[in-house]
Structure formats: C-alpha cells, structure tokens
N, C-alpha and C positions, 0 to 999 in steps of 0.2 A: 434252707428256707426259714424265714422269719414272719411269724403272725403279726398282722397289725389289726386294729379294732376302732381306729379314727383316723380321719384324713381332713385337710384343710386344703381349700381351693383359692388360689389367687388368679385371677383374670388380668393380665397386664395390659396397659396401654403405655408402652415404653419404646420409643425407636430404638434405645440403646441396648435392648435385649434381643436376642435370636429367637427368643420363644415368646408364645401368646400365653400359655397357661402353665402354672407350675402348682403340683399337688405335692404336700408333705404328708407322708404316713407316719403314724404313731401307734405304739403299744402301750395304751394308757397315755402317760405323760411323756415317754421316751420316743425320740425320733429314730425311725428305722428305715426310711427310704424317701426319696424324693423322685417325682415324675416330671418331666420337662416335655411339652408338646411344642415342636418347632414350627414358627411362621411358615406359611405356604413359601415354597420354592427356596427354603433354607435347607441345607444338608443335613442329615441326622448324625449328630456326633456318636463317638464310641461310648459305651456305657463306661462308668468309672465307679470308684468307691473313694469317698472324701468324709474324712474324719470317721471311718468305719462304716458309713452310711452308703448304701447303692444309690447312684444317681442314674436313672434309665431315662432314656431319651426316645421319643415317638414324634411321628408327623401329628400336626393338628388335626388332621382327618380322623384319627384314632381317639380324639377326645370324648365325642359322644358314646361310643362303644365302652370305654373305660368308665365313664360315669355311671353308665347302666349298670356294669360289673360292681362298682363300689356301692351303689345304692341297694342293689337287689341280691348280692351273694354274701355269704359268711360261712365259715370263716376264710380269710383271704391272707394270702402270704405273698411276700416280695422276696425275690432271690437274684444274685448276680454271680455266674459263675465266672470268675476271673481268669481261669484258663483260657476260655474261648470269647469273652465278653458277652454271652448272651443272658440277657434279663429278662425275667418273667414277674408277673403277677398271675397268682393263681389261686383256685379253689382246692378244697380237699376232695376227696370222691364222693360224687353226687350221685343220689339216686336218679334214675332215669323217669322223666315225666312228671316231676314235682311242680313244674309251672310256677316257679317263683315269678314274682311281678305281675301276675295276672289277676 
C-alpha cells in the first residue's frame, strides 16, 4: 500500500477516451496512482501498473463515492495486487462513529 496526500481531478469532454474522469494521486510531488472512471456502457478494463504506478479502473457510477472519500478521509492509500489484479483505495484503521464530513 502506498499512501497519498494530494489528488488532481480531470473531467474530460473527449470522444476519443473511454473514460469520463481521471484522478491522479500524489504523495507530495511524486505520482503514486491513477484512477479512471469509465463512461457509462463501457467495460471496466483490467487494473494495471504503468511506469511503476497503479492504474485502477472504475465505473463512472463510483465517482461520487470516490470523491467523497478523497474529500473526507485521511490517511488514504492506493494498492494494486498484481497477482490477482485487485486494486484498492483504502483508509487506515478508523474509530467507529467519528462522523467525518458531518
């Protein structure tokens, strides 16, 4: 798992891409991951590593929940298990009932 503390959102208007939104993840200035949110009706590609950086793919339906997580949680981590292709964005252990975002 690699921690990240910054993100940059790109909301595309481009017919040539299969995704609507791309989010780059950073630890300070170093890129540590990229999230792609596929256009409605497009298949979700297999998660990959490119240049040592995980590229995780989600449905565009997941974008609001991911933005909520990015805005309200910390610390956050990105991970890709290359053995099975499962990618995650996760928190650390969180206390029950802390009511973040309220």
